[in-house]
LUMDO-902165 format. One record per atom (N, C-alpha, C): residue number from 1; x, y, z; residue in one letter. Coordinates in steps of 0.05 Angstrom, whole numbers. Each point is the difference from the previous one (the first is absolute). Example, Ala and Ser with C-alpha at 12.3 -4.5 7.8 and 13.67 -1.06 7.14 Angstrom:
REM LUMDO-902165
nr | px | py | pz | rest
1 | 264 | -114 | 156 | A .
1 | -18 | 24 | 0 | A .
1 | 18 | 24 | 0 | A .
2 | -7 | 21 | -14 | S .
2 | 16 | 24 | 1 | S .
2 | -15 | 22 | 14 | S .
REM end
This chain:
REM LUMDO-902165
nr | px | py | pz | rest
1 | -1047 | -833 | 365 | M .
1 | -13 | 10 | -29 | M .
1 | 6 | -24 | -8 | M .
2 | -21 | 2 | -24 | E .
2 | -3 | -27 | -17 | E .
2 | 28 | -6 | -8 | E .
3 | 5 | -22 | -7 | L .
3 | 12 | -11 | -10 | L .
3 | -5 | -28 | -15 | L .
4 | 4 | 5 | -24 | T .
4 | 2 | -25 | -27 | T .
4 | 12 | -22 | 6 | T .
5 | 0 | -22 | -13 | P .
5 | 14 | -23 | 12 | P .
5 | 22 | 1 | -15 | P .
6 | 3 | 20 | -23 | E .
6 | 26 | 10 | -13 | E .
6 | 19 | 10 | 21 | E .
7 | -20 | 21 | 0 | L .
7 | 22 | 21 | 22 | L .
7 | 14 | -17 | 23 | L .
8 | -31 | -13 | 18 | R .
8 | 15 | -15 | 16 | R .
8 | 22 | -4 | 7 | R .
9 | 8 | -14 | -29 | M .
9 | 26 | -26 | -10 | M .
9 | 17 | 28 | 2 | M .
10 | 11 | 18 | -10 | H .
10 | 13 | 28 | -1 | H .
10 | 6 | 12 | 22 | H .
11 | -19 | -5 | 32 | L .
11 | 1 | 11 | 19 | L .
11 | 21 | -2 | 12 | L .
12 | -15 | -36 | -3 | L .
12 | 23 | -16 | 17 | L .
12 | 29 | 1 | -11 | L .
13 | 6 | -10 | -23 | D .
13 | 19 | 13 | -13 | D .
13 | 23 | 24 | 16 | D .
14 | -29 | 16 | -1 | Y .
14 | 20 | 24 | 10 | Y .
14 | 8 | -2 | 34 | Y .
15 | -18 | -14 | 6 | L .
15 | 2 | 10 | 29 | L .
15 | 22 | -22 | 16 | L .
16 | -3 | -30 | -9 | L .
16 | 32 | -19 | 2 | L .
16 | 28 | 18 | -5 | L .
17 | -1 | 13 | -27 | R .
17 | 30 | 20 | 3 | R .
17 | 8 | 8 | 18 | R .
18 | -26 | 23 | 21 | H .
18 | 4 | 14 | 18 | H .
18 | 6 | -13 | 25 | H .
19 | -16 | -22 | 8 | A .
19 | 1 | -17 | 7 | A .
19 | 31 | -11 | 5 | A .
20 | 2 | -14 | -21 | D .
20 | 36 | -14 | -10 | D .
20 | 26 | 15 | 11 | D .
21 | -6 | 32 | -11 | D .
21 | 23 | 19 | 10 | D .
21 | -2 | -5 | 25 | D .
22 | -14 | 7 | 15 | R .
22 | 3 | 11 | 35 | R .
22 | 11 | -34 | 9 | R .
23 | -18 | -25 | 3 | L .
23 | 11 | -16 | 9 | L .
23 | 29 | 2 | -4 | L .
24 | 5 | -4 | -29 | I .
24 | 34 | -11 | -10 | I .
24 | 16 | 22 | 9 | I .
25 | -2 | 32 | 11 | L .
25 | 4 | 0 | -2 | L .
25 | 14 | 6 | 46 | L .
26 | -32 | -11 | 12 | G .
26 | 3 | 1 | 27 | G .
26 | 11 | -21 | 6 | G .
27 | -8 | -21 | -14 | H .
27 | 32 | -26 | 9 | H .
27 | 21 | 13 | -3 | H .
28 | 6 | 14 | -26 | R .
28 | 29 | 4 | 9 | R .
28 | 16 | 14 | 18 | R .
29 | -21 | 14 | 19 | L .
29 | 8 | 29 | 9 | L .
29 | 6 | -23 | 39 | L .
30 | -25 | -20 | -10 | S .
30 | 4 | -18 | 23 | S .
30 | 29 | -19 | 9 | S .
31 | 3 | -7 | -19 | E .
31 | 30 | -8 | -15 | E .
31 | 19 | 12 | 27 | E .
32 | 7 | 39 | 9 | C .
32 | 9 | 13 | 1 | C .
32 | -6 | -11 | 32 | C .
33 | -21 | -16 | 5 | C .
33 | 6 | 6 | 37 | C .
33 | 16 | -19 | 16 | C .
34 | 18 | 15 | 11 | G .
34 | 23 | -1 | 3 | G .
34 | 19 | 15 | -5 | G .
35 | -3 | 5 | -14 | H .
35 | 25 | 18 | -30 | H .
35 | 7 | 12 | 2 | H .
36 | -15 | 23 | 25 | A .
36 | -2 | 21 | -22 | A .
36 | 26 | 23 | 19 | A .
37 | 17 | 13 | -5 | P .
37 | 8 | 20 | 22 | P .
37 | 5 | 1 | 33 | P .
38 | -24 | 8 | 1 | M .
38 | -9 | 0 | 22 | M .
38 | -26 | -1 | 0 | M .
39 | -9 | -10 | 32 | M .
39 | -22 | -10 | 12 | M .
39 | -30 | 19 | -7 | M .
40 | 7 | 29 | 4 | E .
40 | -13 | 18 | -20 | E .
40 | -12 | 0 | -26 | E .
41 | 30 | -13 | -32 | E .
41 | -18 | 1 | -4 | E .
41 | -6 | -35 | -11 | E .
42 | 4 | -17 | 10 | D .
42 | -15 | -27 | 11 | D .
42 | -22 | -3 | -7 | D .
43 | -16 | 24 | 31 | L .
43 | -22 | -2 | -8 | L .
43 | -7 | 15 | -22 | L .
44 | 3 | 15 | -6 | A .
44 | -17 | 23 | -23 | A .
44 | -1 | -25 | -21 | A .
45 | 21 | -8 | -15 | L .
45 | -6 | -14 | -21 | L .
45 | -24 | -15 | 5 | L .
46 | 4 | -27 | 24 | A .
46 | -17 | -17 | 8 | A .
46 | -29 | 19 | -7 | A .
47 | -5 | 19 | 22 | N .
47 | -19 | 16 | -10 | N .
47 | -17 | 2 | -18 | N .
48 | 16 | 11 | -13 | I .
48 | -4 | 0 | -50 | I .
48 | 11 | -12 | 4 | I .
49 | -12 | -29 | 4 | A .
49 | 8 | -29 | -17 | A .
49 | -33 | -5 | 11 | A .
50 | -1 | -6 | 20 | L .
50 | -39 | -1 | 2 | L .
50 | -18 | 22 | -12 | L .
51 | 7 | 22 | 9 | D .
51 | -23 | 5 | -18 | D .
51 | 6 | 5 | -31 | D .
52 | 15 | -9 | -17 | L .
52 | -5 | -5 | -25 | L .
52 | -6 | -22 | -3 | L .
53 | -1 | -25 | 14 | I .
53 | -21 | -23 | 4 | I .
53 | -27 | 1 | 8 | I .
54 | 5 | 19 | 15 | G .
54 | -32 | -6 | 18 | G .
54 | -18 | 28 | -25 | G .
55 | 28 | 19 | -16 | Q .
55 | -20 | 4 | -25 | Q .
55 | -6 | -23 | -33 | Q .
56 | 24 | -19 | 5 | A .
56 | -12 | -25 | -14 | A .
56 | -33 | -11 | -2 | A .
57 | 2 | -4 | 28 | S .
57 | -19 | -26 | 13 | S .
57 | -33 | 14 | 12 | S .
58 | 6 | 28 | -8 | F .
58 | -22 | 12 | -21 | F .
58 | -4 | 4 | -10 | F .
59 | 8 | 7 | -29 | I .
59 | 3 | -10 | -25 | I .
59 | -6 | -18 | -7 | I .
60 | 17 | -28 | -1 | Y .
60 | 8 | -33 | 7 | Y .
60 | -40 | -1 | 12 | Y .
61 | -19 | -1 | 18 | Q .
61 | -16 | 3 | 10 | Q .
61 | -22 | 14 | -26 | Q .
62 | -3 | 23 | -2 | L .
62 | -17 | 9 | -38 | L .
62 | -5 | -16 | -12 | L .
63 | 42 | -4 | -7 | A .
63 | -12 | -22 | -25 | A .
63 | -3 | -19 | 1 | A .
64 | -9 | -8 | 21 | T .
64 | -9 | -32 | 7 | T .
64 | -49 | 7 | -2 | T .
65 | 2 | 11 | 15 | E .
65 | -25 | 16 | -1 | E .
65 | -12 | 3 | -49 | E .
66 | 26 | 12 | 3 | T .
66 | -5 | 17 | -40 | T .
66 | -1 | -25 | -13 | T .
67 | 17 | -25 | 10 | E .
67 | 7 | -17 | -21 | E .
67 | -31 | -19 | 12 | E .
68 | 0 | -6 | 29 | N .
68 | -31 | -19 | 5 | N .
68 | 8 | -34 | -17 | N .
69 | 20 | -4 | 7 | K .
69 | 1 | -44 | 5 | K .
69 | 12 | 6 | 10 | K .
70 | -1 | 1 | 23 | G .
70 | 7 | -18 | 27 | G .
70 | 22 | 6 | 12 | G .
71 | 25 | 18 | -28 | H .
71 | 22 | -13 | 13 | H .
71 | 2 | 19 | 23 | H .
72 | 30 | 2 | 13 | T .
72 | 7 | 18 | 31 | T .
72 | 10 | 18 | -9 | T .
73 | 10 | 10 | 26 | E .
73 | 20 | 20 | 0 | E .
73 | 32 | -16 | -10 | E .
74 | 1 | -26 | 13 | D .
74 | 24 | -7 | 8 | D .
74 | -9 | -8 | -26 | D .
75 | -14 | -16 | -14 | D .
75 | 11 | -22 | -22 | D .
75 | 18 | 29 | -20 | D .
76 | -10 | 22 | 6 | F .
76 | 6 | 22 | -26 | F .
76 | 39 | 7 | 7 | F .
77 | -1 | -11 | 33 | A .
77 | 18 | 6 | -3 | A .
77 | 23 | -17 | 7 | A .
78 | -3 | -17 | 4 | F .
78 | 18 | -35 | 1 | F .
78 | -5 | -6 | -21 | F .
79 | -14 | -12 | -13 | L .
79 | -7 | -19 | -16 | L .
79 | 6 | -1 | -42 | L .
80 | 0 | 30 | -5 | R .
80 | 13 | 13 | -12 | R .
80 | 16 | -4 | -15 | R .
81 | 6 | -5 | -22 | D .
81 | 40 | -8 | -15 | D .
81 | 8 | 30 | -10 | D .
82 | 28 | -3 | 6 | P .
82 | 5 | 28 | -1 | P .
82 | -5 | 21 | -36 | P .
83 | -8 | -28 | -25 | S .
83 | -9 | 31 | -13 | S .
83 | -27 | 4 | 5 | S .
84 | -10 | -11 | 18 | E .
84 | -27 | 6 | 7 | E .
84 | 2 | 28 | 15 | E .
85 | 24 | 6 | 0 | F .
85 | -6 | 30 | 30 | F .
85 | 9 | 17 | -32 | F .
86 | -13 | 29 | 25 | R .
86 | -2 | 20 | -19 | R .
86 | 8 | 28 | 8 | R .
87 | 25 | -13 | 23 | N .
87 | 14 | 25 | 1 | N .
87 | 20 | 13 | 1 | N .
88 | -11 | 28 | -6 | M .
88 | 37 | 16 | -14 | M .
88 | 25 | -24 | 16 | M .
89 | 14 | 6 | -17 | Q .
89 | 29 | -15 | 1 | Q .
89 | 15 | 18 | 15 | Q .
90 | 0 | 23 | 15 | L .
90 | 10 | 7 | 13 | L .
90 | 0 | -6 | 25 | L .
91 | -24 | -3 | 13 | V .
91 | -2 | -7 | 20 | V .
91 | 9 | -27 | 11 | V .
92 | -5 | -19 | -28 | E .
92 | 23 | -31 | 8 | E .
92 | 36 | 2 | 4 | E .
93 | 2 | 14 | -20 | Q .
93 | 31 | 14 | 17 | Q .
93 | 12 | -8 | 24 | Q .
94 | 31 | -6 | 5 | P .
94 | -1 | -11 | 33 | P .
94 | 9 | 17 | 11 | P .
95 | 15 | -12 | 24 | N .
95 | 6 | 19 | 36 | N .
95 | 28 | 1 | -13 | N .
96 | 5 | -2 | -25 | S .
96 | 31 | 5 | 2 | S .
96 | 13 | 9 | 18 | S .
97 | 5 | 39 | 21 | D .
97 | 15 | 4 | 7 | D .
97 | -29 | 21 | 19 | D .
98 | -5 | 15 | 22 | F .
98 | -13 | 22 | 8 | F .
98 | -6 | 28 | -16 | F .
99 | 21 | -6 | -19 | A .
99 | -6 | 21 | -23 | A .
99 | -23 | -3 | -22 | A .
100 | 4 | -37 | 1 | Y .
100 | -20 | 4 | -17 | Y .
100 | -29 | -9 | -8 | Y .
101 | 3 | -9 | 37 | T .
101 | -34 | 0 | 11 | T .
101 | -8 | 29 | 3 | T .
102 | 21 | 20 | -3 | I .
102 | -13 | 23 | 10 | I .
102 | 0 | 12 | -33 | I .
103 | 12 | 4 | -16 | V .
103 | -8 | 13 | -29 | V .
103 | -24 | -8 | -4 | V .
104 | -7 | -40 | -4 | R .
104 | -20 | -8 | -15 | R .
104 | -33 | 9 | 18 | R .
105 | 7 | 10 | 29 | Q .
105 | -23 | 4 | 16 | Q .
105 | 0 | 24 | -24 | Q .
106 | 8 | 14 | 1 | F .
106 | 2 | 38 | -3 | F .
106 | -14 | 0 | -20 | F .
107 | 18 | -10 | -28 | L .
107 | -20 | -8 | -12 | L .
107 | -24 | -9 | -11 | L .
108 | -6 | -14 | 12 | F .
108 | -27 | -12 | -7 | F .
108 | -17 | 16 | 34 | F .
109 | 8 | 9 | 28 | D .
109 | -13 | 18 | 7 | D .
109 | -13 | 45 | -21 | D .
110 | 16 | 6 | -7 | A .
110 | 3 | 10 | -12 | A .
110 | -20 | 3 | -25 | A .
111 | -2 | -15 | -15 | Y .
111 | -23 | -27 | -17 | Y .
111 | -28 | -2 | 8 | Y .
112 | 4 | -6 | 26 | D .
112 | -21 | -13 | 21 | D .
112 | -21 | 19 | 7 | D .
113 | 18 | 26 | -3 | V .
113 | -16 | 15 | 31 | V .
113 | -22 | 14 | -38 | V .
114 | 10 | 9 | -16 | L .
114 | -18 | 8 | -25 | L .
114 | -11 | -7 | -19 | L .
115 | -1 | -28 | 3 | F .
115 | -19 | -25 | -11 | F .
115 | -19 | 6 | 28 | F .
116 | 4 | -4 | 26 | L .
116 | -24 | -9 | 21 | L .
116 | -17 | 21 | -12 | L .
117 | 17 | 32 | -2 | E .
117 | -15 | 26 | 7 | E .
117 | -22 | -2 | -32 | E .
118 | 4 | -11 | -11 | K .
118 | -16 | -9 | -26 | K .
118 | -15 | -13 | 5 | K .
119 | 0 | -21 | -1 | L .
119 | -10 | -29 | 12 | L .
119 | -33 | 19 | 17 | L .
120 | 10 | 3 | 24 | S .
120 | -27 | 7 | 16 | S .
120 | -6 | 22 | -5 | S .
121 | -19 | -7 | -26 | L .
121 | -1 | 24 | -21 | L .
121 | -22 | -21 | -18 | L .
122 | 8 | -24 | 5 | S .
122 | -15 | -24 | -12 | S .
122 | -26 | 11 | -7 | S .
123 | -10 | -9 | -18 | A .
123 | -37 | -8 | -9 | A .
123 | -8 | -21 | 12 | A .
124 | 23 | -23 | 5 | H .
124 | -8 | -25 | 15 | H .
124 | 6 | -9 | 30 | H .
125 | -17 | 21 | 12 | N .
125 | -3 | -4 | 36 | N .
125 | 13 | -6 | 18 | N .
126 | 2 | -24 | -10 | Q .
126 | 20 | -30 | 27 | Q .
126 | 25 | 15 | -9 | Q .
127 | 9 | 9 | -17 | R .
127 | 35 | -2 | -19 | R .
127 | -1 | 22 | 2 | R .
128 | -20 | 22 | 11 | A .
128 | 8 | 38 | 14 | A .
128 | 11 | -7 | 21 | A .
129 | -13 | -20 | 17 | G .
129 | -6 | -5 | 25 | G .
129 | 29 | -3 | 5 | G .
130 | 6 | -32 | -1 | I .
130 | 25 | -6 | -3 | I .
130 | 18 | 24 | -11 | I .
131 | 6 | 5 | -11 | G .
131 | 29 | 21 | -16 | G .
131 | -8 | 16 | 19 | G .
132 | -22 | 15 | 25 | A .
132 | 11 | 30 | 13 | A .
132 | 5 | 0 | 21 | A .
133 | -3 | -35 | 16 | K .
133 | 2 | -4 | 18 | K .
133 | 37 | -11 | -8 | K .
134 | 0 | -4 | -22 | A .
134 | 30 | -17 | -5 | A .
134 | 24 | 25 | 0 | A .
135 | -20 | 27 | -11 | L .
135 | 21 | 31 | -3 | L .
135 | 16 | 1 | 29 | L .
136 | -22 | 6 | 20 | K .
136 | 12 | -1 | 26 | K .
136 | 22 | -15 | 11 | K .
137 | 7 | -21 | 1 | E .
137 | 22 | -18 | -8 | E .
137 | 16 | 3 | -15 | E .
138 | 1 | 4 | -20 | A .
138 | 5 | 10 | -21 | A .
138 | 20 | 32 | 0 | A .
139 | -11 | 28 | 12 | N .
139 | 17 | 11 | 2 | N .
139 | 28 | -15 | 17 | N .
140 | -19 | -5 | 33 | Y .
140 | 29 | -10 | 17 | Y .
140 | 15 | -9 | -22 | Y .
141 | -3 | -22 | -1 | H .
141 | 18 | -7 | -22 | H .
141 | 24 | 10 | -20 | H .
142 | -17 | 20 | -13 | L .
142 | 21 | 18 | -13 | L .
142 | 12 | 16 | 21 | L .
143 | -6 | 14 | 19 | R .
143 | 12 | 20 | 18 | R .
143 | 32 | -22 | 2 | R .
144 | -18 | -31 | 17 | H .
144 | 20 | -11 | 11 | H .
144 | 28 | -3 | -24 | H .
145 | -5 | -16 | -34 | T .
145 | 21 | -8 | -9 | T .
145 | 21 | 38 | 1 | T .
146 | -22 | 11 | -16 | K .
146 | 9 | 31 | -15 | K .
146 | 27 | 13 | 24 | K .
147 | 1 | -2 | 37 | Q .
147 | 19 | 2 | 16 | Q .
147 | 12 | -14 | -1 | Q .
148 | 14 | -25 | -11 | W .
148 | 11 | -27 | 3 | W .
148 | 25 | 17 | -30 | W .
149 | -22 | 3 | -28 | M .
149 | 18 | 2 | -17 | M .
149 | 20 | 33 | 14 | M .
150 | -17 | 12 | 11 | L .
150 | 14 | 30 | -6 | L .
150 | 36 | -10 | 28 | L .
151 | -15 | -15 | 32 | R .
151 | 25 | -3 | 16 | R .
151 | 18 | -28 | -25 | R .
152 | -1 | -4 | -12 | L .
152 | 13 | -23 | -4 | L .
152 | 17 | 21 | -35 | L .
153 | -8 | 12 | -15 | G .
153 | 11 | 12 | -17 | G .
153 | 14 | 21 | 18 | G .
154 | -14 | 18 | 18 | D .
154 | 20 | 24 | 3 | D .
154 | 12 | -5 | 31 | D .
155 | 8 | -35 | 4 | G .
155 | 22 | -6 | 12 | G .
155 | 29 | -10 | -1 | G .
156 | 5 | -12 | 4 | T .
156 | 26 | -6 | -7 | T .
156 | 10 | -18 | -25 | T .
157 | 36 | -10 | -8 | D .
157 | -1 | 9 | -22 | D .
157 | -17 | -35 | -2 | D .
158 | 5 | -14 | 26 | E .
158 | -9 | -27 | -14 | E .
158 | -35 | 4 | -9 | E .
159 | -7 | 2 | 20 | S .
159 | -39 | 9 | 4 | S .
159 | 3 | 5 | -31 | S .
160 | 3 | 24 | -6 | R .
160 | 4 | 13 | -24 | R .
160 | -10 | -19 | -27 | R .
161 | 37 | -8 | 2 | S .
161 | -11 | -28 | -21 | S .
161 | -9 | -15 | -10 | S .
162 | -7 | -11 | 20 | R .
162 | -14 | -32 | 0 | R .
162 | -26 | 8 | -10 | R .
163 | -16 | 40 | 23 | I .
163 | -23 | -12 | -16 | I .
163 | -2 | 16 | -28 | I .
164 | 22 | 16 | -12 | Q .
164 | -8 | 6 | -29 | Q .
164 | 8 | -30 | -28 | Q .
165 | 13 | -18 | 19 | H .
165 | -2 | -31 | -19 | H .
165 | -17 | 1 | 2 | H .
166 | -16 | -5 | 30 | A .
166 | -32 | -20 | -2 | A .
166 | -14 | 13 | -24 | A .
167 | -7 | 30 | 11 | L .
167 | -13 | 21 | -29 | L .
167 | 7 | -12 | -33 | L .
168 | 17 | -1 | 0 | N .
168 | 19 | -6 | -25 | N .
168 | -21 | -18 | -20 | N .
169 | 16 | -22 | 28 | E .
169 | -21 | -33 | -8 | E .
169 | -23 | -1 | 4 | E .
170 | -12 | 11 | -4 | L .
170 | -37 | 2 | 32 | L .
170 | -19 | 24 | -32 | L .
171 | 34 | 13 | -18 | W .
171 | -33 | 16 | -5 | W .
171 | -7 | -6 | -31 | W .
172 | 15 | -18 | -6 | G .
172 | -17 | -10 | -21 | G .
172 | -30 | -20 | 9 | G .
173 | 1 | 2 | 9 | F .
173 | -28 | -21 | 4 | F .
173 | -12 | 26 | 13 | F .
174 | -11 | 26 | -5 | S .
174 | -8 | 13 | 15 | S .
174 | -23 | 17 | -26 | S .
175 | 19 | -2 | -30 | D .
175 | -24 | 6 | -18 | D .
175 | -21 | -23 | -14 | D .
176 | -5 | -12 | 16 | E .
176 | -30 | -14 | -2 | E .
176 | -16 | 2 | 24 | E .
177 | 9 | 15 | 13 | L .
177 | -25 | 12 | 15 | L .
177 | -27 | 13 | -12 | L .
178 | 12 | 20 | -34 | F .
178 | -12 | 3 | -1 | F .
178 | -9 | 4 | -23 | F .
179 | 10 | -31 | -15 | I .
179 | -5 | -5 | -26 | I .
179 | -32 | -8 | 2 | I .
180 | -22 | -1 | -17 | P .
180 | -40 | -5 | 8 | P .
180 | 13 | -22 | -29 | P .
181 | -16 | -21 | 14 | D .
181 | -8 | -18 | -28 | D .
181 | -32 | 7 | -4 | D .
182 | -15 | -26 | -10 | E .
182 | -23 | -9 | -2 | E .
182 | -13 | 6 | 22 | E .
183 | 16 | -18 | 15 | L .
183 | -31 | 5 | 25 | L .
183 | 3 | 23 | 16 | L .
184 | 21 | 21 | 0 | D .
184 | -5 | 25 | 12 | D .
184 | -21 | 14 | -10 | D .
185 | 3 | 2 | -34 | Q .
185 | -15 | 20 | -17 | Q .
185 | -26 | -14 | 11 | Q .
186 | -6 | -20 | -1 | I .
186 | -30 | -17 | 4 | I .
186 | -22 | 14 | 32 | I .
187 | 33 | -1 | 17 | M .
187 | -12 | 8 | 25 | M .
187 | 3 | 34 | 4 | M .
188 | 8 | 21 | -7 | V .
188 | -4 | 27 | -4 | V .
188 | -22 | 2 | -15 | V .
189 | -7 | -22 | -36 | A .
189 | -18 | 21 | -7 | A .
189 | -29 | -7 | 20 | A .
190 | -3 | -23 | 23 | Q .
190 | -22 | -1 | 9 | Q .
190 | 7 | 18 | 22 | Q .
191 | 12 | 20 | 13 | N .
191 | 8 | 15 | 9 | N .
191 | -1 | -18 | 36 | N .
192 | 19 | -30 | -9 | I .
192 | 0 | -13 | 28 | I .
192 | 37 | -3 | 13 | I .
193 | 11 | -2 | -30 | G .
193 | 26 | 7 | 2 | G .
193 | 19 | 30 | 1 | G .
194 | 35 | -4 | -3 | V .
194 | 12 | 24 | 5 | V .
194 | 9 | 3 | -35 | V .
195 | -8 | 24 | -3 | D .
195 | 32 | 5 | -21 | D .
195 | 27 | 4 | 2 | D .
196 | 10 | -25 | -9 | M .
196 | 30 | -3 | 4 | M .
196 | 16 | 22 | -2 | M .
197 | -1 | -6 | -19 | E .
197 | 19 | 38 | -28 | E .
197 | -8 | 24 | 27 | E .
198 | -18 | -1 | 7 | S .
198 | -9 | 25 | 22 | S .
198 | 16 | 7 | 16 | S .
199 | 4 | -17 | 15 | L .
199 | 21 | -6 | 29 | L .
199 | 42 | 8 | -15 | L .
200 | 3 | 3 | -17 | R .
200 | 28 | 7 | -9 | R .
200 | 11 | 14 | 12 | R .
201 | -14 | 25 | -11 | S .
201 | 30 | 22 | 16 | S .
201 | 0 | 0 | 12 | S .
202 | -28 | 9 | 18 | A .
202 | -10 | -3 | 37 | A .
202 | 26 | -19 | 8 | A .
203 | 5 | -21 | -5 | W .
203 | 21 | -23 | 13 | W .
203 | 18 | 12 | -5 | W .
204 | 13 | 11 | -27 | I .
204 | 20 | 5 | -7 | I .
204 | 13 | 23 | 9 | I .
205 | -21 | 28 | 3 | E .
205 | 1 | 9 | 27 | E .
205 | 14 | 1 | 20 | E .
206 | -18 | -14 | 8 | E .
206 | 11 | -19 | 41 | E .
206 | 19 | -1 | -2 | E .
207 | 11 | -23 | -31 | V .
207 | 19 | -10 | 7 | V .
207 | 33 | 15 | -6 | V .
208 | -4 | 4 | -10 | E .
208 | 21 | 23 | -11 | E .
208 | 10 | 20 | 20 | E .
209 | -31 | 9 | 14 | Q .
209 | 15 | 21 | 16 | Q .
209 | 11 | -18 | 29 | Q .
210 | -3 | -20 | -2 | T .
210 | 1 | -16 | 26 | T .
210 | 26 | 1 | -3 | T .
211 | 18 | -13 | -18 | L .
211 | 22 | -8 | -17 | L .
211 | 31 | 27 | 6 | L .
212 | -28 | 24 | -2 | K .
212 | 20 | 24 | -8 | K .
212 | 7 | 0 | 36 | K .
213 | -24 | -4 | 14 | E .
213 | 15 | 8 | 32 | E .
213 | 13 | -8 | 9 | E .
214 | 0 | -28 | -10 | A .
214 | 8 | -27 | 14 | A .
214 | 37 | -2 | -22 | A .
215 | 10 | 20 | -3 | T .
215 | 26 | 0 | -27 | T .
215 | -2 | -24 | -11 | T .
216 | -10 | -16 | -10 | L .
216 | -11 | -16 | -14 | L .
216 | -2 | -1 | -33 | L .
217 | 11 | -11 | -17 | S .
217 | -10 | 7 | -30 | S .
217 | -20 | -17 | -11 | S .
218 | -25 | 0 | -10 | K .
218 | -19 | -5 | -16 | K .
218 | 14 | -16 | -22 | K .
219 | -1 | -33 | -5 | P .
219 | 15 | -15 | -33 | P .
219 | -19 | 9 | -23 | P .
220 | 13 | 1 | -13 | G .
220 | -15 | 9 | -35 | G .
220 | -15 | -18 | -8 | G .
221 | -16 | 2 | -26 | D .
221 | -22 | -20 | -15 | D .
221 | 13 | -18 | 7 | D .
222 | 21 | -1 | -13 | E .
222 | 13 | -26 | -8 | E .
222 | 8 | -28 | 16 | E .
223 | -16 | 4 | 30 | F .
223 | 11 | -18 | 18 | F .
223 | -41 | -15 | -5 | F .
224 | -17 | 2 | -24 | Y .
224 | -23 | 7 | 14 | Y .
224 | -3 | -37 | -13 | Y .
225 | -19 | -13 | 21 | I .
225 | 7 | -32 | -11 | I .
225 | -20 | -6 | -10 | I .
226 | -9 | -11 | -21 | A .
226 | -18 | -11 | -13 | A .
226 | -26 | -19 | 18 | A .
227 | -13 | 5 | -1 | S .
227 | -24 | -26 | 26 | S .
227 | -35 | -4 | -20 | S .
228 | -6 | -24 | 13 | G .
228 | -24 | -9 | -10 | G .
228 | -6 | -17 | 22 | G .
229 | 3 | 8 | 30 | S .
229 | -10 | -3 | 24 | S .
229 | -25 | -2 | 8 | S .
230 | -23 | 14 | -10 | R .
230 | -18 | -6 | -5 | R .
230 | -13 | -9 | -18 | R .
231 | 17 | -17 | -20 | S .
231 | -14 | -22 | -12 | S .
231 | 13 | -25 | 14 | S .
232 | 22 | 3 | 8 | G .
232 | 4 | -26 | 20 | G .
232 | 30 | -6 | -6 | G .
233 | 12 | 18 | 3 | Y .
233 | 28 | -9 | -9 | Y .
233 | 12 | 18 | 20 | Y .
234 | 21 | -21 | 15 | H .
234 | 26 | 17 | 22 | H .
234 | 26 | -3 | -1 | H .
235 | 8 | 1 | 21 | T .
235 | 21 | -3 | -8 | T .
235 | 3 | -24 | 30 | T .
236 | 28 | -10 | 2 | E .
236 | -4 | -24 | 0 | E .
236 | -2 | -2 | 39 | E .
237 | -3 | 17 | 16 | H .
237 | -1 | 16 | 29 | H .
237 | -23 | -18 | 2 | H .
238 | -13 | 17 | -14 | L .
238 | -41 | -26 | 13 | L .
238 | 6 | -19 | 4 | L .
239 | 7 | -16 | -23 | S .
239 | 2 | -37 | 11 | S .
239 | 12 | -3 | 23 | S .
240 | 18 | 13 | 13 | H .
240 | 15 | -9 | 20 | H .
240 | -3 | -3 | 25 | H .
241 | -22 | 37 | -6 | M .
241 | -16 | 6 | 24 | M .
241 | -35 | -8 | 9 | M .
242 | -13 | -9 | -27 | L .
242 | -10 | -12 | 2 | L .
242 | 0 | -31 | 11 | L .
243 | 24 | -14 | -18 | A .
243 | 4 | -28 | 14 | A .
243 | -8 | 1 | 30 | A .
244 | 23 | 24 | 10 | E .
244 | -3 | -2 | 35 | E .
244 | -23 | 13 | 19 | E .
245 | -26 | 15 | -24 | M .
245 | -10 | 6 | 19 | M .
245 | -28 | -4 | -18 | M .
246 | -1 | -27 | -5 | Q .
246 | -27 | -22 | 8 | Q .
246 | 6 | -20 | -7 | Q .
247 | 24 | -10 | 13 | V .
247 | 5 | -36 | 10 | V .
247 | -29 | -8 | 19 | V .
248 | 3 | 12 | 13 | L .
248 | -22 | -3 | 29 | L .
248 | -24 | -7 | -6 | L .
249 | -15 | 18 | -20 | Q .
249 | -21 | 0 | -19 | Q .
249 | -2 | -17 | -11 | Q .
250 | 25 | -10 | -19 | R .
250 | 0 | -29 | -23 | R .
250 | 13 | -18 | 28 | R .
251 | 4 | 1 | 11 | T .
251 | 1 | -27 | 8 | T .
251 | -14 | -9 | 10 | T .
252 | -22 | 10 | 20 | H .
252 | -19 | -3 | 11 | H .
252 | -25 | 21 | -16 | H .
253 | -6 | -12 | -6 | P .
253 | -26 | 10 | -22 | P .
253 | -23 | 0 | 5 | P .
254 | -18 | 19 | 10 | G .
254 | -20 | 11 | 14 | G .
254 | -5 | 0 | 25 | G .
255 | 27 | -6 | 19 | A .
255 | 21 | 11 | 29 | A .
255 | -23 | 23 | 16 | A .
256 | -1 | 21 | 6 | E .
256 | -20 | 8 | 10 | E .
256 | 15 | 16 | 34 | E .
257 | 4 | 16 | 7 | W .
257 | 26 | 12 | 27 | W .
257 | -10 | 22 | 2 | W .
REM end
């Protein structure tokens, strides 16, 4: 499709926010390598992390083509400051314990399947293609984390207590999944992006059904936390994470490996 200079810049911003979601969440999951409760889960989380980082790489590549200013995927991933990242606050939350990791991933996966289903219908062919490919992976991710929600929620008193606590703590970050901003509205008007509000009811239905089966309680709306992550406002966790993630590239600028 034809892109005006203004629409090209809007598309670049739109691509970066969704690439950032996947890069940051993928890196968070990579931190679990060697720390999962069993070897099979260690491998599963590592594979999900690789899926997400791979998706981010494809989107960053499209972003470089869209911007057309000589930047690389590594520039976007490793040479931006925290305030320049546009990922949701949910995905930057730390792996406090295994329950936190699973709840964070489940809340994102339930959203991501719905988001990618709509994105695969985008009028922007390259973006639609990336969405369709990522959807296959996202469906697996959701099945995996949903099974862990059921296993931990309907397991021992200890596992249920821990996952309910994680759900209560992370629930406040879920509302921003469905709050559109001006950029979302522009992308929807151009048939490129996804109407975020239209996903909310299906997401709630999926989450509530899973929580019911897992004998967990849905937190109330009072748990919601105001957020401006799409404008560069983040929790302190992102800065610490990026300092570690970017140290090699910033120490040896332009290095290739």
